[in-house]
C-alpha positions in Angstrom: 39.4 17.7 13.6 38.1 18.2 17.1 36.8 21.6 16.2 34.8 20.2 13.2 33.4 17.4 15.5 32.3 20.0 18.1 30.6 22.0 15.3 28.8 19.0 14.0 27.6 18.1 17.5 26.4 21.7 18.1 24.6 21.8 14.8 22.9 18.5 15.6 21.8 19.8 19.0 20.3 22.9 17.5 18.4 20.8 14.9 17.1 18.4 17.5 16.1 21.3 19.9 14.3 23.0 17.0 12.4 19.9 16.1 11.5 19.2 19.8 10.2 22.8 20.2 8.3 22.5 17.0 6.6 19.3 18.2 5.6 21.0 21.5 4.1 23.9 19.6 2.3 21.5 17.2 0.8 19.6 20.2 -0.3 22.8 21.8 -2.1 23.8 18.6 -3.5 20.4 18.3 -5.2 20.7 21.7 -6.4 24.2 21.1 -8.0 23.3 17.7 -9.6 20.1 19.2 -11.1 22.1 22.1 -12.4 24.8 19.8 -14.2 22.2 17.6 -15.6 20.5 20.7 -17.1 23.8 21.9 -18.4 24.7 18.4 -20.0 21.3 17.9 -21.4 20.9 21.4 -18.7 18.7 22.9 -19.4 15.6 21.0 -16.8 13.0 20.0 -18.6 12.0 16.8 -17.1 11.0 13.5 -18.2 14.3 12.0 -16.3 16.3 14.6 -13.2 14.2 13.9 -13.4 14.9 10.2 -14.0 18.6 10.9 -10.9 18.6 13.0 -8.9 16.8 10.3 -10.0 19.1 7.5 -9.4 22.2 9.6 -5.9 21.0 10.7 -5.0 20.2 7.1 -6.2 23.6 5.9 -4.2 25.4 8.6 -1.1 23.3 7.8 -1.3 24.1 4.1 -1.7 27.8 4.8 1.3 27.8 7.1 3.5 25.9 4.7 2.6 28.0 1.7 3.1 31.2 3.7 6.5 30.0 4.9 7.5 29.0 1.3 6.5 32.5 0.1 8.4 34.2 2.9 11.5 32.1 2.1 11.3 33.0 -1.6 10.9 36.7 -0.7 14.0 36.5 1.5 16.0 35.0 -1.3 16.1 31.5 0.2 14.7 28.3 -1.3 11.8 26.6 0.4 11.9 22.8 0.8 8.3 22.5 -0.6 9.3 24.0 -4.0 12.2 21.6 -4.3 10.0 18.6 -3.6 7.3 19.8 -6.0 9.8 20.4 -8.8 11.1 16.9 -8.5 
């Protein structure tokens, strides 16, 4: 029983650490994309620049998710996005 509890705690720690590192990476990309758009659009904080950022961030997110789903399918795994889309 103690061994199973230790295993569950370890799995939880791995999952939480992975999520935390993913958040750190996402925030880093967020800053990089925002700064790039500021420089491309002349440093303004206009509504147009915010929409440009939102559209670009969405496009990048879709590309990454689709690429990861294809990679998971190629490796024989099942991607979460395909399960959600299938119902």
